[in-house]
C-alpha positions in Angstrom: -12.4 -5.6 15.1 -10.7 -3.4 14.4 -9.2 -1.5 11.2 -5.7 -0.8 10.3 -3.8 1.7 7.7 -0.9 0.9 6.3 1.5 3.6 5.2 5.0 2.5 3.4 7.4 5.4 3.8 10.9 5.4 1.9 12.3 9.1 2.6 9.2 11.1 2.4 10.0 13.8 5.2 8.5 16.6 3.6 4.6 14.6 3.6 5.2 11.9 5.9 4.2 14.0 9.3 1.2 16.0 7.3 -0.4 12.8 5.5 -0.2 10.6 8.9 -2.1 13.9 10.7 -5.1 13.9 7.7 -5.1 9.8 8.0 -5.9 10.4 11.6 -8.1 13.0 10.9 -10.0 10.9 8.5 -10.1 7.7 10.3 -9.8 8.2 14.0 -10.9 4.8 15.0 -8.2 2.9 12.8 -4.9 1.9 13.9 -1.9 3.5 11.7 1.5 1.4 10.9 4.2 2.8 9.4 6.2 0.4 7.8 9.3 2.6 7.5 11.5 1.2 4.8 14.9 2.4 5.7 14.7 6.1 5.3 17.8 8.1 5.4 16.4 12.0 4.7 14.8 12.4 8.3 11.8 10.6 7.9 12.2 7.9 10.6 13.0 10.9 13.1 10.1 12.3 12.4 8.0 9.3 12.8 9.6 8.9 16.5 7.8 12.1 17.5 4.3 11.4 16.3 2.2 9.5 19.1 -0.3 7.1 18.4 1.4 5.0 15.5 2.9 2.0 15.1 6.1 1.9 13.0 7.7 -1.3 11.8 11.4 -0.3 10.5 13.3 -1.5 7.6 17.3 -1.2 8.2 17.8 -1.1 4.8 15.3 -0.5 1.8 14.0 -3.6 1.3 11.3 -2.2 -1.5 7.5 -1.6 -1.6 6.0 -5.2 -1.5 8.6 -6.2 1.3 6.6 -3.0 3.1 3.3 -4.3 2.6 3.6 -7.7 3.1 5.2 -6.7 6.4 1.7 -4.8 6.9 -0.5 -7.8 5.9 1.5 -9.9 8.0 0.7 -7.8 11.1 -3.4 -7.2 10.2 -3.3 -10.9 10.3 -1.1 -11.6 13.3 -3.3 -9.0 15.0 -6.8 -9.8 13.9 -7.9 -6.7 12.1 -11.0 -7.1 9.9 -10.4 -4.7 7.6 -6.7 -2.8 6.3 -5.9 -0.1 4.0 -2.9 0.6 2.2 -1.8 3.8 1.0 1.3 6.3 -0.4 2.9 8.8 1.7 3.8 11.1 -1.0 0.8 12.9 -0.8 -1.3 11.0 -4.1 -3.7 10.0 -1.9 -7.0 11.4 -0.8 -6.8 10.4 3.3 -10.7 11.9 3.3 -11.8 8.7 1.4 -10.2 6.2 3.8 -13.7 5.5 5.8 -15.8 5.1 2.0 -12.7 2.5 0.8 -13.6 0.9 4.5 -17.2 0.7 4.3 -17.2 -0.9 0.4 -14.6 -3.7 2.2 -17.4 -4.6 3.9 -18.6 -6.0 1.1 -15.8 -6.5 -1.3 -12.7 -8.5 -0.8 -10.4 -6.0 -2.7 -11.9 -2.2 -3.1 -8.9 -0.4 -5.6 -8.5 2.9 -5.9 -8.5 4.2 -9.7 -7.4 7.3 -11.0 -8.8 6.6 -14.1 -11.9 5.3 -13.7 -14.5 8.4 -13.5 -13.0 11.2 -15.8 -15.4 13.5 -14.6 -13.4 13.4 -11.1 -11.1 16.3 -10.5 -7.6 16.2 -10.9 -4.1 17.7 -10.0 -1.3 17.7 -12.3 -0.5 14.6 -14.9 1.3 11.6 -14.6 4.5 11.4 -17.0 3.3 9.6 -20.4 5.7 6.5 -19.7 4.0 6.0 -16.4 0.6 6.4 -17.9 1.6 4.0 -20.8 3.1 1.3 -19.0 0.0 1.7 -16.4 -2.4 0.6 -19.8 -0.7 -1.7 -21.2 0.0 -3.9 -17.4 -3.7 -3.1 -16.9 -4.8 -4.4 -20.0 -2.5 -7.5 -19.7 -3.8 -8.3 -16.1 -7.5 -7.9 -17.3 -6.5 -10.8 -20.0 -5.4 -13.2 -17.2 -7.6 -12.2 -14.7 -11.4 -11.7 -16.5 -11.3 -8.5 -14.1 -11.8 -5.3 -15.8 -9.7 -3.0 -13.9 -8.8 0.3 -15.2 -5.8 1.0 -12.8 -3.7 -1.9 -11.9 -1.1 0.3 -10.2 -3.0 2.4 -7.5 -1.4 1.6 -4.6 -4.6 3.2 -2.8 -6.6 -0.1 -1.6 -9.2 -1.7 1.0 -9.1 -5.8 1.9 -10.7 -7.8 4.1 -7.9 -9.3 6.1 -9.6 -12.8 6.2 -9.5 -12.6 2.1 -5.2 -12.0 2.1 -5.0 -15.3 4.2 -6.1 -17.2 1.0 -2.8 -15.6 -1.0 1.0 -16.7 -1.0 2.4 -13.1 -1.8 6.0 -12.9 -1.7 7.3 -10.0 -4.6 9.3 -7.5 -3.1 9.6 -4.9 -5.3 7.1 -2.7 -7.1 5.8 -5.5 -8.9 3.8 -6.5 -6.0 -0.1 -5.5 -7.2 0.5 -7.7 -10.8 1.5 -11.1 -8.8 -1.3 -9.9 -6.0 -3.9 -9.4 -9.1 -3.2 -12.6 -10.5 -3.5 -14.6 -7.0 -6.4 -12.8 -6.2 -8.5 -14.1 -9.4 -7.2 -17.6 -8.8 -8.3 -17.7 -4.7 -11.8 -16.1 -6.7 -11.8 -12.8 -4.5 -13.8 -9.9 -5.1 -13.4 -6.5 -6.8 -14.4 -3.6 -6.9 -12.5 -0.5 -8.3 -13.9 3.2 -6.9 -12.4 6.4 -8.4 -9.8 8.6 -6.9 -8.2 11.6 -7.7 -5.3 11.5 -10.3 -2.9 13.6 -8.0 0.8 14.3 -9.4 2.0 17.2 -7.7 5.5 18.4 -7.7 6.6 18.4 -4.0 9.3 16.5 -4.4 11.3 13.9 -6.9 10.0 10.6 -7.4 11.9 7.9 -8.9 11.9 4.3 -8.6 15.9 3.6 -8.5 18.4 1.9 -10.5 17.5 0.3 -13.7 13.7 0.5 -13.0 13.9 4.1 -14.2 14.4 3.5 -17.3 10.8 2.6 -18.8 12.0 0.4 -21.1 13.4 -2.1 -18.3 10.7 -1.4 -15.9 8.0 -2.6 -18.5 10.5 -6.0 -18.5 10.5 -6.7 -15.2 6.7 -5.9 -14.5 6.1 -8.4 -17.6 8.5 -10.9 -16.5 6.9 -11.1 -12.8 3.5 -11.5 -14.2 4.7 -14.5 -16.6 6.7 -15.8 -13.8 3.2 -15.8 -11.7 1.1 -17.4 -14.3 3.4 -20.3 -14.7 3.7 -21.0 -11.6 -0.1 -20.9 -10.9 -0.5 -23.0 -14.4 2.0 -25.8 -12.7 0.7 -25.8 -8.7 
C-alpha cells in the first residue's frame, strides 16, 4: 500500500513551491495531498501550477485541525498504509520523511521533537511564549497519558493509518494535537519521538490569528480542550 504526505497550507506563498519540491525529492514514491485552508495570498494559484499533487481546498479558513482531519479521512478512504503530516513554512525537514515512514512500520505514531536531542543543530529560536506554553502543555499531556513526550505540538509526524481509525477526532483548531494525544493514549496507540531540528527562520510572519495571538488566551484555550477531552473520555 502507498504512503501519503499531508501538508496543510494557509497563506504560505513564499515557501509552498519550494517545500513541495523538497518533499517530492525526499519521498518520490509517496503521494502528496495539500489541504489549502482558504488561502488568499496566491498560494492557491501556485498550487494549481504544480503537477502531480492532490489538493483539497477549503473555501474559507477552517483551522489547522480541520485540515488534518481532511487529510486523515482521505488516507483512510483511499487505503494508504502510512501518512506523514508536516507544515509548509520551512520549519520541517522533508529529508526526514523516509526515516519517519520507516519507523511507522513498527510504531502507531512517530512524532517529531525539537527538544528531544539538544545536540541536533537548530536554526533560530522559538519565541519564549511558545516555548513556555509547549513545556506546560507537554507536561500536562504526559500526566494524563503516561507518554513521555518532549514536544506535544510538533506537526511533523508519521502515523499508521489503521491506528487512526481507532480515534474519533473532531478538534478543528490549533489544539488538535492535544485531543489527539489523549485519544491516542486511551486507544493504546504506541508512540515514539524522533529528534528533528528546531527551525525558526524569519521567512514570513507567523501568527495564530485573533485572540490566540495573546499567549494567555492561547494557553487557556489549550487547557480547555484538554479538560473537555478528559471529561468526555471519563463519561464514555
